[in-house]
C-alpha positions in Angstrom: -8.0 -2.6 -1.7 -5.2 0.1 -2.8 -3.0 2.0 -0.5 -0.2 4.7 -0.9 2.9 4.9 0.6 2.0 7.2 4.5 3.6 10.3 5.8 4.9 11.7 2.6 6.8 8.6 1.5 7.0 8.0 -1.9 8.9 4.8 -4.6 10.6 4.9 -7.5 10.2 1.7 -8.1 7.6 -1.6 -7.5 10.2 -3.6 -5.7 11.4 -0.8 -3.5 7.3 -0.4 -2.8 6.0 -3.8 -2.1 10.0 -5.0 -0.1 8.8 -1.6 2.5 4.9 -2.5 1.9 6.0 -6.5 3.6 8.4 -5.2 6.2 5.9 -3.7 7.5 5.8 0.1 7.1 2.4 1.8 7.1 0.6 3.2 3.7 -2.7 5.0 3.3 -6.0 3.0 2.8 -7.5 5.2 -0.9 -10.0 3.5 -1.4 -13.4 5.5 -1.0 -15.8 2.0 -1.3 -13.9 1.1 2.0 -14.9 2.2 5.1 -11.8 2.9 5.9 -10.8 5.3 3.3 -7.7 7.5 4.7 -7.1 5.0 8.0 -2.7 3.6 7.9 -2.8 0.3 8.4 0.5 -2.2 6.9 0.8 -5.4 5.7 -0.6 -7.1 9.2 -3.7 -5.6 8.4 -4.0 -7.7 5.8 -2.7 -10.7 6.1 -3.7 -13.5 3.4 -5.0 -10.5 1.1 -4.1 -8.7 -2.1 -4.1 -5.3 -2.1 -2.6 -2.4 -4.6 -0.2 -0.3 -4.0 0.5 3.0 -5.7 3.5 4.5 -6.6 6.0 6.6 -9.0 3.1 9.8 -7.7 0.6 7.7 -8.1 1.0 6.9 -11.0 2.3 3.2 -11.6 1.2 0.8 -9.4 1.6 -3.0 -8.5 -0.6 -6.0 -7.1 0.8 -7.4 -3.9 -0.3 -11.0 -2.5 -0.1 -10.2 1.6 1.3 -14.1 3.4 
């Protein structure tokens, strides 16, 4: 599942993106193969899953395993 920061947020580093994701901030699902594409979600919705978070104007990404 690919996620992008919600509400106009962006991150300069993968550490910032990962930290906010694990804190529970909202991200938008950006995965056209998913029926939830465009919906908002947080780490609470992906317990036990691995997600890809895009950052730095969507140019970079970090893989995060959700606890």
